DSSP file (Angstrom, degrees, kcal/mol; ACC not computed):
  #  RESIDUE AA STRUCTURE BP1 BP2  ACC     N-H-->O    O-->H-N    N-H-->O    O-->H-N    TCO  KAPPA ALPHA  PHI   PSI    X-CA   Y-CA   Z-CA
    1    1 A M     >        0   0    0      0, 0.0     4,-2.5     0, 0.0     5,-0.2   0.000 360.0 360.0 360.0 -41.8   80.6   -3.0   28.7
    2    2 A A  H  >  +     0   0    0      1,-0.2     4,-2.6     2,-0.2     5,-0.2   0.837 360.0  52.6 -61.0 -34.5   82.2   -5.4   26.3
    3    3 A I  H  > S+     0   0    0      2,-0.2     4,-2.0     1,-0.2    -1,-0.2   0.885 110.4  50.1 -72.4 -40.0   83.2   -7.8   29.1
    4    4 A A  H  > S+     0   0    0      2,-0.2     4,-2.6     1,-0.2    -2,-0.2   0.914 112.5  47.5 -56.5 -47.7   79.4   -7.8   30.1
    5    5 A G  H  X S+     0   0    0     -4,-2.5     4,-2.1     2,-0.2    -2,-0.2   0.917 110.0  50.3 -56.1 -46.8   78.4   -8.5   26.6
    6    6 A A  H  X S+     0   0    0     -4,-2.6     4,-2.4     2,-0.2    -1,-0.2   0.886 110.8  50.4 -64.1 -38.5   80.9  -11.3   26.2
    7    7 A T  H  X S+     0   0    0     -4,-2.0     4,-2.6     1,-0.2    -1,-0.2   0.933 111.1  49.7 -65.4 -43.2   79.6  -12.8   29.5
    8    8 A A  H  X S+     0   0    0     -4,-2.6     4,-2.5     1,-0.2    -2,-0.2   0.862 110.7  48.4 -59.9 -36.6   76.0  -12.5   28.2
    9    9 A A  H  X S+     0   0    0     -4,-2.1     4,-2.4     2,-0.2    -1,-0.2   0.867 112.8  49.6 -75.6 -38.6   77.0  -14.2   24.9
   10   10 A A  H  X S+     0   0    0     -4,-2.4     4,-1.6     2,-0.2    -2,-0.2   0.906 113.8  45.2 -67.0 -40.4   78.8  -17.0   26.9
   11   11 A L  H  X S+     0   0    0     -4,-2.6     4,-2.6     2,-0.2    -2,-0.2   0.921 111.7  50.6 -65.8 -45.7   75.8  -17.5   29.1
   12   12 A G  H  X S+     0   0    0     -4,-2.5     4,-1.9     1,-0.2    -2,-0.2   0.885 110.8  51.5 -60.1 -38.5   73.4  -17.4   26.1
   13   13 A G  H  X S+     0   0    0     -4,-2.4     4,-2.1     2,-0.2    -1,-0.2   0.856 107.2  54.0 -61.4 -36.8   75.6  -20.1   24.4
   14   14 A F  H  X S+     0   0    0     -4,-1.6     4,-2.2     1,-0.2    -2,-0.2   0.938 110.1  44.9 -64.7 -48.0   75.4  -22.1   27.4
   15   15 A V  H  X S+     0   0    0     -4,-2.6     4,-2.2     1,-0.2    87,-0.4   0.863 111.7  53.0 -65.0 -32.6   71.6  -22.1   27.4
   16   16 A A  H  X S+     0   0    0     -4,-1.9     4,-2.1     2,-0.2    -1,-0.2   0.842 106.4  53.0 -68.7 -37.2   71.5  -22.8   23.7
   17   17 A R  H  X S+     0   0    0     -4,-2.1     4,-1.7     2,-0.2    -2,-0.2   0.933 111.0  45.7 -65.5 -43.6   73.7  -25.8   24.1
   18   18 A I  H  X S+     0   0    0     -4,-2.2     4,-0.8     1,-0.2    -2,-0.2   0.918 111.8  53.0 -64.6 -39.1   71.5  -27.2   26.8
   19   19 A A  H >X S+     0   0    0     -4,-2.2     3,-0.8     1,-0.2     4,-0.5   0.879 104.9  56.0 -59.0 -36.9   68.4  -26.4   24.6
   20   20 A F  H >< S+     0   0    0     -4,-2.1     3,-0.9     1,-0.3    -1,-0.2   0.890 103.2  53.9 -62.2 -44.1   70.1  -28.3   21.8
   21   21 A R  H 3< S+     0   0    0     -4,-1.7    -1,-0.3     1,-0.2    -2,-0.2   0.694 117.8  36.3 -62.5 -20.6   70.4  -31.4   23.9
   22   22 A H  H << S+     0   0    0     -3,-0.8    -1,-0.2    -4,-0.8    -2,-0.2   0.284  95.8 113.6-115.8   3.2   66.6  -31.3   24.7
   23   23 A A  S << S-     0   0    0     -3,-0.9     5,-0.1    -4,-0.5    -3,-0.0  -0.529  71.0-110.6 -87.6 145.1   65.4  -30.1   21.3
   24   24 A P    >>  -     0   0    0      0, 0.0     3,-2.0     0, 0.0     4,-0.9  -0.338  40.1-104.8 -60.4 154.6   63.3  -31.9   18.8
   25   25 A P  H >> S+     0   0    0      0, 0.0     4,-0.6     0, 0.0     3,-0.5   0.827 118.5  61.0 -42.7 -41.5   65.2  -32.9   15.6
   26   26 A E  H 34 S+     0   0    0      1,-0.2     4,-0.2     2,-0.1    -3,-0.0   0.619 106.3  44.2 -73.0  -9.3   63.6  -30.2   13.6
   27   27 A K  H <> S+     0   0    0     -3,-2.0     4,-2.3     2,-0.1    -1,-0.2   0.612  88.2  87.5-105.4 -16.6   65.0  -27.3   15.9
   28   28 A T  H <X S+     0   0    0     -4,-0.9     4,-2.9    -3,-0.5     5,-0.2   0.906  86.6  52.3 -60.9 -43.8   68.6  -28.5   16.2
   29   29 A A  H  X S+     0   0    0     -4,-0.6     4,-2.1     1,-0.2    -1,-0.2   0.955 112.5  45.3 -58.2 -46.3   69.8  -26.8   13.0
   30   30 A E  H  > S+     0   0    0     -4,-0.2     4,-1.8     1,-0.2    -1,-0.2   0.929 113.9  48.9 -65.5 -39.9   68.4  -23.4   14.1
   31   31 A I  H  X S+     0   0    0     -4,-2.3     4,-2.6     2,-0.2    -1,-0.2   0.896 107.9  53.9 -65.0 -39.7   69.8  -23.9   17.6
   32   32 A T  H  X S+     0   0    0     -4,-2.9     4,-2.4     1,-0.2    -1,-0.2   0.908 107.0  53.5 -56.2 -44.9   73.2  -24.8   16.2
   33   33 A G  H  X S+     0   0    0     -4,-2.1     4,-2.3    -5,-0.2    -1,-0.2   0.887 109.6  47.0 -55.3 -44.3   73.0  -21.5   14.2
   34   34 A W  H  X S+     0   0    0     -4,-1.8     4,-3.0     2,-0.2     5,-0.2   0.909 109.6  53.7 -72.6 -39.9   72.3  -19.5   17.5
   35   35 A I  H  X S+     0   0    0     -4,-2.6     4,-2.2     1,-0.2    -2,-0.2   0.942 110.6  46.8 -62.9 -43.1   75.2  -21.3   19.4
   36   36 A N  H  X S+     0   0    0     -4,-2.4     4,-2.5     2,-0.2    -1,-0.2   0.894 111.9  50.8 -63.1 -39.9   77.7  -20.3   16.6
   37   37 A R  H  X S+     0   0    0     -4,-2.3     4,-2.9     2,-0.2     5,-0.2   0.959 110.2  50.1 -62.1 -49.8   76.3  -16.7   16.6
   38   38 A F  H  X S+     0   0    0     -4,-3.0     4,-2.7     1,-0.2    -2,-0.2   0.918 112.0  46.9 -46.7 -51.2   76.8  -16.6   20.4
   39   39 A D  H  X S+     0   0    0     -4,-2.2     4,-2.1    -5,-0.2    -1,-0.2   0.873 111.2  50.9 -67.1 -36.1   80.2  -17.8   20.1
   40   40 A D  H  X S+     0   0    0     -4,-2.5     4,-3.0     2,-0.2     5,-0.2   0.969 113.4  46.2 -62.0 -50.9   81.1  -15.3   17.3
   41   41 A I  H  X S+     0   0    0     -4,-2.9     4,-2.9     1,-0.2     5,-0.2   0.907 109.6  53.9 -58.6 -43.1   79.8  -12.4   19.3
   42   42 A R  H  X S+     0   0    0     -4,-2.7     4,-1.6    -5,-0.2    -1,-0.2   0.910 111.8  45.2 -59.2 -43.9   81.5  -13.5   22.4
   43   43 A R  H  X S+     0   0    0     -4,-2.1     4,-2.0     2,-0.2    -2,-0.2   0.940 112.8  49.8 -62.3 -48.3   84.9  -13.6   20.6
   44   44 A R  H  X S+     0   0    0     -4,-3.0     4,-2.1     1,-0.2    -2,-0.2   0.916 109.9  50.7 -58.6 -43.5   84.3  -10.3   18.9
   45   45 A L  H  X S+     0   0    0     -4,-2.9     4,-0.8     1,-0.2    -1,-0.2   0.852 107.9  53.7 -67.3 -29.7   83.4   -8.6   22.2
   46   46 A L  H  X S+     0   0    0     -4,-1.6     4,-0.8    -5,-0.2     3,-0.4   0.877 108.7  48.8 -66.5 -37.7   86.5  -10.0   23.8
   47   47 A D  H  X S+     0   0    0     -4,-2.0     4,-1.9     1,-0.2    -2,-0.2   0.820 106.1  59.5 -72.8 -30.1   88.6   -8.4   20.9
   48   48 A L  H  X S+     0   0    0     -4,-2.1     4,-2.3     2,-0.2     5,-0.3   0.690  90.8  67.2 -67.1 -20.0   86.7   -5.1   21.4
   49   49 A V  H  X S+     0   0    0     -4,-0.8     4,-1.9    -3,-0.4    -1,-0.2   0.976 109.0  38.4 -64.9 -48.0   87.9   -4.8   25.0
   50   50 A T  H  X S+     0   0    0     -4,-0.8     4,-2.9     2,-0.2    -2,-0.2   0.900 116.6  51.2 -63.8 -43.0   91.4   -4.3   23.6
   51   51 A E  H  X S+     0   0    0     -4,-1.9     4,-2.2     1,-0.2    -1,-0.2   0.896 111.2  47.6 -63.7 -41.5   90.3   -2.2   20.7
   52   52 A D  H  X S+     0   0    0     -4,-2.3     4,-2.1     2,-0.2    -1,-0.2   0.924 112.6  48.1 -66.6 -45.1   88.3    0.1   22.8
   53   53 A A  H  X S+     0   0    0     -4,-1.9     4,-2.9    -5,-0.3    -2,-0.2   0.907 112.8  49.7 -58.7 -45.0   91.2    0.6   25.3
   54   54 A D  H  X S+     0   0    0     -4,-2.9     4,-2.2     1,-0.2    -2,-0.2   0.875 110.1  50.4 -66.2 -34.7   93.6    1.2   22.5
   55   55 A A  H  X S+     0   0    0     -4,-2.2     4,-2.3    -5,-0.2    -2,-0.2   0.887 111.6  48.7 -68.9 -38.6   91.2    3.8   20.9
   56   56 A C  H  X S+     0   0    0     -4,-2.1     4,-2.5     2,-0.2     5,-0.2   0.953 112.1  47.3 -64.1 -50.1   90.9    5.6   24.2
   57   57 A A  H  X S+     0   0    0     -4,-2.9     4,-2.2     2,-0.2    -2,-0.2   0.890 112.1  50.0 -60.1 -40.6   94.6    5.7   24.8
   58   58 A A  H  X S+     0   0    0     -4,-2.2     4,-1.3     1,-0.2    -1,-0.2   0.950 112.7  47.3 -63.2 -47.2   95.3    6.9   21.3
   59   59 A A  H  < S+     0   0    0     -4,-2.3    13,-0.7     1,-0.2     4,-0.4   0.842 110.6  50.5 -67.2 -34.3   92.7    9.6   21.7
   60   60 A L  H >< S+     0   0    0     -4,-2.5     3,-1.0     1,-0.2    -1,-0.2   0.847 105.1  57.8 -70.6 -36.4   94.0   10.7   25.1
   61   61 A R  H 3< S+     0   0    0     -4,-2.2    -1,-0.2     1,-0.2    -2,-0.2   0.842 108.6  47.8 -61.0 -29.2   97.5   10.9   23.8
   62   62 A G  T 3< S+     0   0    0     -4,-1.3    -1,-0.2    -5,-0.1    -2,-0.2   0.524  93.6  96.0 -89.4  -4.3   96.1   13.4   21.2
   63   63 A S  S <  S-     0   0    0     -3,-1.0     5,-0.0    -4,-0.4    -3,-0.0  -0.461  72.7-130.3 -82.6 159.8   94.3   15.5   23.7
   64   64 A R    > > -     0   0    0      6,-0.2     5,-1.5     1,-0.2     3,-1.4  -0.881  15.2-168.7-114.1 103.3   95.8   18.7   25.2
   65   65 A P  G > 5S+     0   0    0      0, 0.0     3,-1.2     0, 0.0    -1,-0.2   0.836  80.4  72.3 -59.5 -30.1   95.5   18.7   29.1
   66   66 A E  G 3 5S+     0   0    0      1,-0.3    -2,-0.0     2,-0.1     0, 0.0   0.767 112.4  26.3 -60.7 -24.1   96.5   22.4   29.3
   67   67 A N  G < 5S-     0   0    0     -3,-1.4    -1,-0.3     2,-0.1    -3,-0.0   0.202 105.1-118.6-121.0  15.6   93.1   23.5   27.8
   68   68 A N  T < 5 +     0   0    0     -3,-1.2    -2,-0.1    -4,-0.4    -5,-0.0   0.802  51.9 169.9  59.6  29.7   91.0   20.6   28.9
   69   69 A S      < -     0   0    0     -5,-1.5    -1,-0.2     1,-0.1    -5,-0.1  -0.471  34.3-114.4 -73.8 148.4   90.2   19.7   25.3
   70   70 A P        -     0   0    0      0, 0.0    -6,-0.2     0, 0.0    -1,-0.1  -0.255  46.4 -74.3 -71.0 166.3   88.4   16.4   24.7
   71   71 A P        -     0   0    0      0, 0.0   -11,-0.2     0, 0.0   -12,-0.1  -0.350  44.8-157.2 -54.7 141.1   90.1   13.5   22.8
   72   72 A S        +     0   0    0    -13,-0.7   -12,-0.1    -3,-0.1   -13,-0.1   0.516  51.8 112.9-106.2  -4.3   90.1   14.4   19.2
   73   73 A R    >   -     0   0    0      1,-0.2     3,-1.4   -14,-0.2     4,-0.2  -0.539  55.6-150.5 -77.0 125.9   90.3   11.1   17.4
   74   74 A P  G >  S+     0   0    0      0, 0.0     3,-0.8     0, 0.0    -1,-0.2   0.727  91.7  62.7 -67.8 -18.7   87.1   10.4   15.5
   75   75 A D  G >  S+     0   0    0      1,-0.2     3,-0.7     2,-0.1   -20,-0.1   0.391  71.6  96.3 -87.7   7.0   87.5    6.6   15.8
   76   76 A I  G <  S+     0   0    0     -3,-1.4    -1,-0.2     1,-0.2   -21,-0.1   0.781  86.8  48.3 -65.0 -28.1   87.3    6.8   19.5
   77   77 A L  G <> S+     0   0    0     -3,-0.8     4,-2.1    -4,-0.2    -1,-0.2   0.605  86.8  86.0 -90.4 -14.1   83.4    6.0   19.1
   78   78 A A  H <> S+     0   0    0     -3,-0.7     4,-2.6     2,-0.2     5,-0.2   0.936  89.8  47.2 -52.3 -53.1   83.8    3.1   16.8
   79   79 A P  H  > S+     0   0    0      0, 0.0     4,-2.8     0, 0.0     5,-0.2   0.962 112.9  47.7 -55.4 -55.8   84.3    0.4   19.6
   80   80 A P  H  > S+     0   0    0      0, 0.0     4,-2.5     0, 0.0    -2,-0.2   0.861 111.6  51.3 -57.1 -34.0   81.4    1.6   21.7
   81   81 A F  H  X S+     0   0    0     -4,-2.1     4,-2.1     1,-0.2    -3,-0.1   0.969 113.7  43.5 -62.2 -51.6   79.1    1.7   18.6
   82   82 A E  H  X S+     0   0    0     -4,-2.6     4,-1.7    -5,-0.2    -1,-0.2   0.839 112.1  54.3 -67.3 -31.7   80.1   -1.9   17.7
   83   83 A I  H  X S+     0   0    0     -4,-2.8     4,-2.5     2,-0.2    -1,-0.2   0.931 108.6  49.0 -67.1 -44.7   79.8   -3.0   21.4
   84   84 A A  H  X S+     0   0    0     -4,-2.5     4,-2.2    -5,-0.2    -2,-0.2   0.919 109.7  51.3 -59.6 -41.1   76.3   -1.7   21.5
   85   85 A G  H  X S+     0   0    0     -4,-2.1     4,-1.6     2,-0.2    -1,-0.2   0.865 110.0  50.3 -62.5 -36.7   75.5   -3.5   18.3
   86   86 A C  H  X S+     0   0    0     -4,-1.7     4,-2.6     2,-0.2    -1,-0.2   0.862 108.7  52.5 -69.8 -39.5   76.8   -6.8   19.8
   87   87 A G  H  X S+     0   0    0     -4,-2.5     4,-2.0     1,-0.2    -2,-0.2   0.890 109.5  47.9 -62.4 -39.5   74.7   -6.2   22.9
   88   88 A V  H  X S+     0   0    0     -4,-2.2     4,-2.5     2,-0.2    -2,-0.2   0.856 110.0  53.0 -63.6 -40.3   71.6   -5.8   20.8
   89   89 A A  H  X S+     0   0    0     -4,-1.6     4,-2.3     2,-0.2    -2,-0.2   0.919 108.4  49.2 -66.5 -44.0   72.5   -9.0   18.8
   90   90 A V  H  X S+     0   0    0     -4,-2.6     4,-2.8     1,-0.2     5,-0.2   0.963 110.3  53.1 -62.8 -45.5   72.9  -11.0   22.0
   91   91 A L  H  X S+     0   0    0     -4,-2.0     4,-2.6     1,-0.2    -2,-0.2   0.929 109.5  48.7 -51.9 -46.5   69.4   -9.6   23.1
   92   92 A E  H  X S+     0   0    0     -4,-2.5     4,-2.3     1,-0.2    -1,-0.2   0.897 110.6  49.9 -65.7 -40.0   67.9  -10.7   19.9
   93   93 A L  H  X S+     0   0    0     -4,-2.3     4,-2.0     2,-0.2    -1,-0.2   0.862 110.6  49.5 -62.1 -39.7   69.4  -14.2   20.2
   94   94 A C  H  X S+     0   0    0     -4,-2.8     4,-1.7     2,-0.2    -2,-0.2   0.930 109.8  52.1 -60.1 -45.9   68.1  -14.5   23.8
   95   95 A Y  H  < S+     0   0    0     -4,-2.6    -2,-0.2     1,-0.2    -1,-0.2   0.897 112.9  44.5 -60.4 -43.7   64.6  -13.4   22.6
   96   96 A R  H  < S+     0   0    0     -4,-2.3     4,-0.3     1,-0.2    -1,-0.2   0.824 113.9  50.6 -69.9 -30.6   64.7  -16.1   19.8
   97   97 A L  H >X S+     0   0    0     -4,-2.0     3,-1.8     1,-0.2     4,-0.7   0.789  89.8  81.9 -77.2 -27.8   66.0  -18.8   22.1
   98   98 A F  G >< S+     0   0    0     -4,-1.7     3,-1.4     1,-0.3    -1,-0.2   0.852  85.1  55.0 -49.0 -50.6   63.4  -18.2   24.8
   99   99 A P  G 34 S+     0   0    0      0, 0.0    -1,-0.3     0, 0.0    -2,-0.1   0.716 119.3  33.5 -68.1 -18.6   60.6  -20.3   23.3
  100  100 A C  G <4 S+     0   0    0     -3,-1.8    -2,-0.2    -4,-0.3   -78,-0.1   0.279  86.7 124.6-119.0  14.9   62.8  -23.4   23.1
  101  101 A H  S << S-     0   0    0     -3,-1.4   -85,-0.1    -4,-0.7     5,-0.1  -0.389  71.8-105.6 -70.4 153.0   65.1  -23.0   26.2
  102  102 A Y    >   -     0   0    0    -87,-0.4     3,-2.7     1,-0.1     4,-0.2  -0.705  35.3-123.3 -74.5 122.5   65.2  -25.9   28.6
  103  103 A P  G >  S+     0   0    0      0, 0.0     3,-2.1     0, 0.0     4,-0.2   0.747 105.3  60.7 -46.5 -42.0   63.1  -24.7   31.6
  104  104 A P  G 3  S+     0   0    0      0, 0.0     3,-0.2     0, 0.0     4,-0.2   0.595 101.5  57.2 -67.7  -4.2   65.7  -25.1   34.3
  105  105 A T  G <> S+     0   0    0     -3,-2.7     4,-2.3     1,-0.1     5,-0.2   0.349  72.7 107.0-101.4   7.0   67.9  -22.6   32.4
  106  106 A R  H <> S+     0   0    0     -3,-2.1     4,-1.9     1,-0.2    -1,-0.1   0.839  80.8  48.0 -50.3 -42.8   65.2  -19.8   32.5
  107  107 A A  H  > S+     0   0    0     -3,-0.2     4,-2.5    -4,-0.2    -1,-0.2   0.918 109.2  53.2 -67.4 -45.4   67.2  -17.8   35.1
  108  108 A D  H  > S+     0   0    0      1,-0.2     4,-2.6    -4,-0.2    -2,-0.2   0.893 110.5  47.1 -55.0 -45.6   70.4  -18.2   33.1
  109  109 A L  H  X S+     0   0    0     -4,-2.3     4,-2.2     2,-0.2    -1,-0.2   0.872 110.6  52.1 -68.4 -35.3   68.7  -16.8   30.0
  110  110 A A  H  X S+     0   0    0     -4,-1.9     4,-2.3    -5,-0.2    -2,-0.2   0.889 110.5  47.9 -67.3 -38.0   67.2  -14.0   31.9
  111  111 A V  H  X S+     0   0    0     -4,-2.5     4,-2.5     2,-0.2     5,-0.2   0.914 109.9  52.1 -63.9 -44.8   70.7  -13.1   33.3
  112  112 A A  H  X S+     0   0    0     -4,-2.6     4,-1.9     1,-0.2    -2,-0.2   0.922 110.2  49.7 -63.1 -41.1   72.2  -13.3   29.8
  113  113 A A  H  X S+     0   0    0     -4,-2.2     4,-2.6     2,-0.2    -2,-0.2   0.906 111.2  49.1 -59.5 -43.2   69.5  -10.9   28.5
  114  114 A E  H  X S+     0   0    0     -4,-2.3     4,-2.3     2,-0.2    -2,-0.2   0.846 111.0  48.4 -63.2 -38.7   70.1   -8.5   31.4
  115  115 A L  H  X S+     0   0    0     -4,-2.5     4,-2.1     2,-0.2    -1,-0.2   0.859 112.6  49.5 -66.3 -38.4   73.9   -8.5   30.8
  116  116 A A  H  X S+     0   0    0     -4,-1.9     4,-2.8    -5,-0.2     5,-0.2   0.936 110.3  50.5 -67.8 -45.8   73.3   -7.9   27.0
  117  117 A R  H  X S+     0   0    0     -4,-2.6     4,-3.0     1,-0.2     5,-0.3   0.942 112.2  47.0 -62.7 -46.7   70.9   -5.0   27.8
  118  118 A A  H  X S+     0   0    0     -4,-2.3     4,-2.7     1,-0.2     5,-0.3   0.881 111.6  51.5 -62.9 -35.7   73.6   -3.4   30.1
  119  119 A C  H  X S+     0   0    0     -4,-2.1     4,-2.2     2,-0.2     5,-0.2   0.950 115.8  39.6 -65.8 -47.3   76.3   -3.9   27.5
  120  120 A A  H  X S+     0   0    0     -4,-2.8     4,-2.9     2,-0.2     5,-0.2   0.979 119.4  46.8 -70.7 -51.4   74.2   -2.2   24.7
  121  121 A E  H  X S+     0   0    0     -4,-3.0     4,-2.7    -5,-0.2    -2,-0.2   0.912 115.0  46.4 -55.0 -48.0   72.8    0.6   27.1
  122  122 A G  H  X S+     0   0    0     -4,-2.7     4,-1.7    -5,-0.3    -1,-0.2   0.906 114.6  46.1 -65.0 -40.6   76.2    1.3   28.6
  123  123 A A  H  X S+     0   0    0     -4,-2.2     4,-2.1    -5,-0.3    -2,-0.2   0.938 112.1  50.5 -64.2 -45.4   77.9    1.5   25.3
  124  124 A L  H  X S+     0   0    0     -4,-2.9     4,-2.9    -5,-0.2     5,-0.2   0.929 107.0  55.5 -60.8 -44.7   75.2    3.6   23.8
  125  125 A R  H  X S+     0   0    0     -4,-2.7     4,-2.6    -5,-0.2     5,-0.3   0.894 106.9  51.4 -54.9 -37.6   75.5    6.1   26.9
  126  126 A I  H  X S+     0   0    0     -4,-1.7     4,-1.6     2,-0.2    -1,-0.2   0.934 111.8  46.0 -62.4 -45.5   79.2    6.5   26.1
  127  127 A V  H  X S+     0   0    0     -4,-2.1     4,-0.9     1,-0.2    -2,-0.2   0.950 113.7  47.5 -68.1 -47.6   78.5    7.3   22.5
  128  128 A V  H >< S+     0   0    0     -4,-2.9     3,-0.7     1,-0.2    -2,-0.2   0.907 113.7  48.8 -59.0 -45.7   75.6    9.8   23.4
  129  129 A E  H 3< S+     0   0    0     -4,-2.6    -1,-0.2     1,-0.2    -2,-0.2   0.788 112.2  49.4 -68.3 -28.6   77.8   11.6   26.0
  130  130 A S  H 3< S+     0   0    0     -4,-1.6    -1,-0.2    -5,-0.3    -2,-0.2   0.603  96.8  82.0 -91.1  -7.9   80.7   11.8   23.6
  131  131 A L  S << S-     0   0    0     -4,-0.9     2,-0.1    -3,-0.7     3,-0.1  -0.640  87.6-101.3 -93.6 153.2   78.8   13.3   20.7
  132  132 A P    >   -     0   0    0      0, 0.0     3,-2.2     0, 0.0    -1,-0.1  -0.432  55.5 -77.4 -68.2 148.1   78.0   17.0   20.3
  133  133 A E  T 3  S+     0   0    0      1,-0.3    -4,-0.0    -2,-0.1    -5,-0.0  -0.156 116.2   9.7 -40.1 122.8   74.4   18.1   21.2
  134  134 A G  T 3  S+     0   0    0     -3,-0.1    -1,-0.3     1,-0.1     0, 0.0   0.532  96.6 108.2  86.9   3.5   71.9   17.3   18.5
  135  135 A S    <   +     0   0    0     -3,-2.2     2,-0.1    -7,-0.1    -2,-0.1   0.076  37.9 140.3-106.9  28.4   74.3   15.1   16.4
  136  136 A H        -     0   0    0     -5,-0.1     2,-0.1     1,-0.1    -8,-0.0  -0.467  44.4-137.7 -69.6 136.1   72.7   11.6   17.2
  137  137 A S     >  -     0   0    0     -2,-0.1     4,-2.0     1,-0.1     5,-0.1  -0.342  18.9-111.5 -92.6 173.0   72.8    9.5   14.1
  138  138 A E  H  > S+     0   0    0      2,-0.2     4,-2.3     1,-0.2     5,-0.2   0.865 120.1  57.7 -71.7 -32.3   70.0    7.1   12.8
  139  139 A R  H  > S+     0   0    0      2,-0.2     4,-2.4     1,-0.2     5,-0.2   0.951 107.3  47.5 -61.5 -49.5   72.3    4.2   13.6
  140  140 A L  H  > S+     0   0    0      1,-0.2     4,-2.3     2,-0.2    -1,-0.2   0.917 112.9  46.7 -57.1 -45.2   72.4    5.4   17.3
  141  141 A E  H  X S+     0   0    0     -4,-2.0     4,-2.1     2,-0.2    -1,-0.2   0.821 111.0  53.0 -72.9 -25.8   68.7    5.9   17.6
  142  142 A A  H  X S+     0   0    0     -4,-2.3     4,-3.1     2,-0.2     5,-0.2   0.913 109.0  50.1 -64.9 -44.9   68.0    2.4   15.9
  143  143 A L  H  X S+     0   0    0     -4,-2.4     4,-2.3     2,-0.2    -2,-0.2   0.941 112.1  47.5 -62.3 -46.0   70.3    0.7   18.4
  144  144 A R  H  X S+     0   0    0     -4,-2.3     4,-2.3     1,-0.2    -1,-0.2   0.916 113.1  47.0 -56.8 -46.8   68.4    2.4   21.2
  145  145 A R  H  X S+     0   0    0     -4,-2.1     4,-3.0     2,-0.2     5,-0.3   0.929 113.4  49.4 -65.3 -44.1   65.0    1.5   19.9
  146  146 A D  H  X S+     0   0    0     -4,-3.1     4,-2.6     1,-0.2     5,-0.3   0.883 111.3  49.3 -60.7 -40.0   66.2   -2.1   19.3
  147  147 A T  H  X S+     0   0    0     -4,-2.3     4,-2.2    -5,-0.2    -1,-0.2   0.935 115.0  43.7 -74.6 -42.5   67.6   -2.4   22.8
  148  148 A E  H  X S+     0   0    0     -4,-2.3     4,-2.2    -5,-0.2     5,-0.2   0.948 116.0  46.9 -64.0 -47.2   64.4   -1.0   24.4
  149  149 A D  H  X S+     0   0    0     -4,-3.0     4,-2.6     1,-0.2    -2,-0.2   0.950 115.3  45.4 -60.9 -46.5   62.0   -3.1   22.2
  150  150 A L  H  X S+     0   0    0     -4,-2.6     4,-3.0    -5,-0.3     5,-0.3   0.936 110.8  52.8 -68.9 -42.2   63.9   -6.3   22.7
  151  151 A S  H  X S+     0   0    0     -4,-2.2     4,-2.3    -5,-0.3    -1,-0.2   0.910 111.5  47.5 -55.2 -41.3   64.2   -5.7   26.5
  152  152 A R  H  X S+     0   0    0     -4,-2.2     4,-2.3     2,-0.2    -1,-0.2   0.914 112.1  49.2 -63.7 -46.5   60.4   -5.2   26.7
  153  153 A K  H  X S+     0   0    0     -4,-2.6     4,-2.3    -5,-0.2    -2,-0.2   0.928 112.5  47.7 -59.5 -45.8   59.7   -8.4   24.6
  154  154 A I  H  X S+     0   0    0     -4,-3.0     4,-2.8     2,-0.2    -2,-0.2   0.910 110.0  51.7 -67.8 -44.1   62.1  -10.5   26.8
  155  155 A E  H  X S+     0   0    0     -4,-2.3     4,-1.8    -5,-0.3    -1,-0.2   0.917 110.4  49.9 -52.0 -46.9   60.5   -9.1   30.0
  156  156 A K  H  X S+     0   0    0     -4,-2.3     4,-1.0     1,-0.2    -2,-0.2   0.931 110.2  50.9 -58.7 -46.3   57.0  -10.1   28.6
  157  157 A Q  H >< S+     0   0    0     -4,-2.3     3,-0.8     1,-0.2    -2,-0.2   0.919 109.3  49.9 -60.8 -44.8   58.4  -13.6   27.8
  158  158 A M  H 3< S+     0   0    0     -4,-2.8    -1,-0.2     1,-0.2    -2,-0.2   0.866 109.2  53.4 -60.4 -34.5   59.8  -14.0   31.4
  159  159 A R  H 3<        0   0    0     -4,-1.8    -1,-0.2     1,-0.2    -2,-0.2   0.714 360.0 360.0 -70.9 -22.8   56.4  -13.0   32.8
  160  160 A S    <<        0   0    0     -4,-1.0    -1,-0.2    -3,-0.8    -2,-0.2   0.468 360.0 360.0 -87.7 360.0   54.5  -15.6   30.8
């Protein structure tokens, strides 16, 4: 999921860079901020690939195969939670970028949004499947809601 999110952020940054080149002067500062944010998220997601793998490996070392017990380390869910948040952040940036994107990059922006949605939903699924029944947090529900809301808004933008 982190790789999908990093790809989404890279593609969103590409679209933002092209938008910057075609933007009126009053929009360039805002677009520059989006470019920087896309780049920051991309780098963080690439770091999370390793952090997630390390957390899983550590948790598996702590599980007991003889009784099929699940991994016991509580921090195994920290990377997927953060990956989901990054996916939602990329969705938000795609939504903000849409009104000022350069029209030939419309499909690129749509793909970036789809990859970001897949990143967020995939990471959230891992968290949900790993939590005991009924222990979903407000943070988890907020990320789910944000993913669904932003996905609907972006689909509406794409149809217009």
